[in-house]
C-alpha positions in Angstrom: 0.0 0.0 0.0 1.2 3.5 -0.8 1.9 6.0 1.9 0.8 9.7 2.2 2.8 12.4 3.9 1.0 14.2 6.7 2.3 16.7 9.2 2.7 13.9 11.7 4.6 11.8 9.2 3.7 9.2 6.5 0.5 7.1 6.9 -0.7 4.2 4.9 -3.0 5.4 2.2 -5.7 3.0 3.5 -5.8 5.2 6.7 -6.7 8.4 4.8 -10.4 7.9 5.2 -13.0 10.6 4.5 -11.0 13.6 3.1 -11.7 17.2 2.4 -9.9 18.3 -0.8 -9.1 22.0 -0.3 -8.9 23.4 3.2 -6.7 25.5 5.5 -6.0 25.1 9.2 -4.7 28.6 9.7 -4.2 31.5 7.3 -2.2 34.6 8.0 -2.7 37.1 5.1 0.4 39.0 4.4 2.2 36.5 6.6 1.2 38.7 9.6 1.2 35.6 11.9 5.0 35.5 11.3 5.9 39.2 11.1 3.6 40.6 13.8 2.9 37.6 16.1 2.2 40.0 19.0 -1.1 41.0 17.4 -2.6 37.6 18.0 -3.8 35.5 20.9 -2.1 32.2 20.2 -3.6 30.3 23.1 -7.1 31.1 21.8 -6.1 30.5 18.2 -4.7 27.0 19.1 -7.8 26.2 21.2 -10.2 27.2 18.4 -8.3 25.2 15.8 -8.3 22.1 18.0 -12.0 22.5 18.7 -12.9 22.8 15.1 -10.6 19.9 13.9 -11.9 17.7 16.7 -15.5 18.5 15.8 -14.7 17.6 12.2 -13.0 14.4 13.2 -16.0 13.4 15.5 -18.3 14.3 12.6 -16.7 11.7 10.3 -13.9 13.7 8.6 -10.6 11.8 8.9 -8.2 13.9 6.8 -7.8 17.2 5.0 -5.5 18.6 2.4 -4.2 21.9 3.8 -3.3 24.1 0.8 -1.6 26.9 2.9 1.5 28.2 1.2 4.3 30.6 2.5 2.5 33.7 1.2 -0.6 32.6 3.2 1.4 32.4 6.4 2.0 28.7 6.4 3.0 27.4 9.8 3.5 23.7 9.7 4.6 23.4 13.3 1.3 25.0 14.4 -0.6 22.6 12.2 1.4 19.6 13.5 0.5 20.6 17.0 -3.3 20.9 16.4 -3.3 17.8 14.2 -1.8 15.8 17.0 -4.2 17.2 19.6 -7.3 16.6 17.4 -6.5 13.4 15.7 -7.1 14.9 12.2 -4.7 13.8 9.4 -3.4 16.9 7.7 -1.5 17.0 4.4 0.7 20.0 4.1 1.6 21.9 0.9 4.5 23.3 -0.8 4.1 25.9 -3.6 3.0 29.5 -3.8 -0.5 31.2 -3.8 -1.4 34.4 -5.6 1.2 36.6 -3.8 4.2 35.4 -5.7 7.4 36.7 -3.9 9.6 38.9 -6.1 12.5 36.4 -5.7 10.5 34.1 -7.9 9.9 36.6 -10.7 13.3 36.0 -12.3 14.4 32.7 -10.6 15.2 29.9 -13.0 12.3 27.6 -13.5 14.3 24.5 -12.4 15.4 26.4 -9.3 11.8 27.0 -8.5 11.2 23.3 -8.9 14.2 22.6 -6.6 12.6 24.6 -3.8 9.4 22.6 -4.1 11.2 19.3 -4.4 13.2 20.1 -1.3 10.0 20.6 0.8 8.6 17.4 -0.6 11.7 15.1 -0.2 13.5 16.7 2.8 11.0 18.8 4.6 9.7 22.3 5.2 12.4 24.5 6.8 13.9 22.6 9.7 10.6 21.0 10.8 11.1 17.6 9.2 7.5 17.9 7.9 7.3 16.9 4.3 4.8 18.4 1.8 2.3 16.0 0.3 0.9 18.3 -2.3 2.0 21.3 -4.4 -0.3 24.4 -4.4 -0.4 26.9 -7.3 -2.9 29.8 -7.8 -4.1 32.1 -10.6 -7.2 34.3 -10.2 -9.1 37.1 -12.0 -7.4 38.2 -15.1 -5.9 34.9 -15.8 -2.3 33.6 -15.5 0.1 36.4 -14.8 3.8 36.1 -16.0 5.0 35.5 -12.5 2.1 33.1 -11.8 3.1 31.2 -14.9 6.6 30.7 -13.6 5.1 29.0 -10.5 2.9 26.8 -12.6 5.9 25.7 -14.7 8.1 25.1 -11.6 5.4 23.1 -10.0 4.9 21.0 -13.1 8.6 20.2 -13.1 8.6 19.3 -9.4 5.6 17.1 -10.0 7.4 15.3 -12.8 10.5 14.8 -10.6 8.7 13.6 -7.5 5.2 12.4 -8.4 3.8 14.8 -5.8 0.4 16.0 -7.0 -0.6 19.6 -7.8 -3.7 21.3 -6.6 -4.7 24.7 -8.1 -6.6 27.8 -7.2 -8.4 29.1 -10.3 -11.0 31.7 -11.1 -13.5 29.4 -12.7 -15.9 32.2 -14.0 -13.1 33.2 -16.4 -12.1 29.6 -17.1 -8.6 30.2 -15.8 -8.2 26.4 -15.3 -8.1 26.0 -19.1 -4.8 28.0 -19.2 -3.4 26.2 -16.2 -4.0 22.9 -18.0 -2.4 24.2 -21.2 0.8 25.1 -19.2 0.9 21.8 -17.4 0.6 20.0 -20.8 3.4 22.2 -22.3 5.5 21.1 -19.3 4.6 17.4 -19.9 3.2 17.1 -16.4 1.3 13.9 -15.6 -2.3 15.2 -15.9 -3.6 12.5 -13.5 -1.5 14.1 -10.8 -3.3 17.5 -11.0 -6.5 18.8 -9.5 -8.1 22.0 -10.7 -9.5 23.7 -7.6 -12.4 26.0 -6.9 -14.2 24.4 -9.8 -17.5 24.7 -8.0 -17.4 28.5 -8.6 -18.9 27.9 -12.1 -22.1 26.2 -13.2 -20.7 25.7 -16.7 -20.7 21.9 -16.8 -19.3 21.8 -20.4 -16.2 23.8 -19.3 -15.6 21.6 -16.4 -16.0 18.4 -18.5 -13.5 19.8 -20.9 -11.0 20.0 -18.1 -11.8 16.5 -17.0 -11.2 15.2 -20.5 -7.6 16.2 -20.2 -7.2 13.7 -17.3 -7.2 16.1 -14.3 -9.3 15.9 -11.2 -11.6 18.7 -10.1 -11.9 20.0 -6.5 -15.5 21.1 -6.1 -14.9 23.2 -3.0 -15.8 26.6 -1.5 -19.0 25.1 -0.1 -21.4 26.7 0.9 -20.6 29.5 -1.4 -20.3 33.3 -1.0 -22.1 36.4 -2.4 -21.7 36.7 -6.1 -20.8 33.0 -6.5 -23.0 29.9 -6.9 -24.7 28.9 -3.7 -24.5 25.4 -2.3 -27.6 24.2 -4.1 -26.1 25.3 -7.4 -22.8 23.7 -6.6 -24.6 20.5 -5.9 -26.4 20.7 -9.2 -23.1 21.1 -11.0 -21.6 18.1 -9.1 -24.6 16.0 -9.9 -24.5 16.9 -13.6 -20.9 15.8 -13.7 -21.7 12.6 -11.8 -24.5 11.9 -14.3 -21.9 12.3 -17.1 -19.7 9.7 -15.5 -17.1 11.8 -13.8 -17.6 10.9 -10.1 -14.2 9.2 -10.0 -12.5 12.5 -10.7 -14.4 14.7 -8.3 -13.4 15.8 -4.7 -15.3 18.0 -2.3 -14.3 20.6 0.2 -14.8 24.1 1.6 -11.7 26.2 1.3 -12.3 27.2 4.9 -9.5 29.7 5.9 -9.5 30.4 9.7 -7.5 33.5 10.8 -5.7 33.8 14.0 -7.6 35.3 17.0 -6.7 38.9 17.5 -5.1 39.7 20.9 -7.5 41.3 23.3 -10.5 40.1 21.4 -12.1 36.8 22.5 -12.8 34.3 19.8 -16.2 34.5 18.3 -18.5 31.9 19.9 -19.5 29.0 17.6 -22.6 29.8 15.7 -23.2 26.2 14.6 -21.2 23.2 13.4 -17.7 24.0 12.1 -17.7 24.8 8.4 -15.5 21.7 7.9 -18.7 19.7 8.2 -20.9 21.5 5.7 -20.4 19.1 2.8 -20.9 16.0 4.9 -23.9 17.2 6.9 -25.7 19.3 4.3 -24.4 19.0 0.7 -23.8 15.3 0.6 -27.2 14.3 2.1 -28.9 16.6 -0.4 -27.0 14.9 -3.2 -28.2 11.5 -2.0 -31.8 12.8 -1.7 -31.4 14.0 -5.3 -30.6 10.5 -6.5 -26.8 10.2 -6.1 -26.0 6.7 -4.6 -24.3 6.8 -1.2 -21.5 4.6 -2.7 -20.7 7.4 -5.1 -20.6 9.9 -2.3 -18.2 7.6 -0.4 -16.0 7.3 -3.5 -15.7 11.1 -3.8 -14.8 11.5 -0.1 -12.6 8.4 0.4 -11.3 6.9 -2.8 -10.7 9.9 -5.1 -8.6 11.9 -2.6 -6.5 8.8 -2.0 -6.1 8.3 -5.8 -5.1 11.9 -6.2 -2.6 11.9 -3.4 -0.9 8.6 -4.3 -1.3 8.3 -8.0 -2.6 4.8 -7.4 -6.2 3.9 -8.1 -8.9 3.8 -10.7 -7.6 4.6 -14.2 -9.4 6.7 -16.8 
């Protein structure tokens, strides 16, 4: 059986269980959590993270892919701590989000790949925690020149290591199409790539076009946000793709991005179940009520993330 790298070390792929495809344990915009740590209440932040991860674990979620990169304030030691305390398996990411550091703007593409490979094969910083996924991001306006460099570096790291790539795209502008083109130009293995935030469009033909190239889709950002499809529309898109025979290439998630608790301000009291449970408690039951077999739901939560992370599984 293949193994999967988590912040607590490698686990047998059979232990992955029900998995959320695109999440965050802690996000520090502008890397404020590293640069201005005095602004935050770290005891309260840790307690909140443990509570939400423990609630998700008790609610049937076994693992999540944490796509937090350095420009999002990645702190793998913090994630390791709360993962151990909660029992949640967490896969950490290498790569870069939308805020591409200037040092990458002119860095040789193979040197970019070297950085990602080092975090995959050796570890992130001095933590000993190895990345199990590569994160890349392109948003409104398409793939910028510096964003393209990250895509190409990630593709080369993927080729060298087999580590999968998960993307952030702006689906309303079909940015995933250009991401796929660049990965193809770099001869990346398409079955090691997931195009993320694909639930932000209801254009099933566009999404099926991506799937036909061999990639996975992460149907995340449940339950939606103003100006984007709501959860019912996201479910309708997922069901349409299932009806077309693509369930074996679909994963589900939320893109939940908790921020640190500000110092001097108590954490907001829970207003309901943690957002990590929306897809399993609301969206998935609604899909079943709409005619999707429970076995298909289980495949999207359990089998597809395992196939994506390991490269071993159902072909086609």
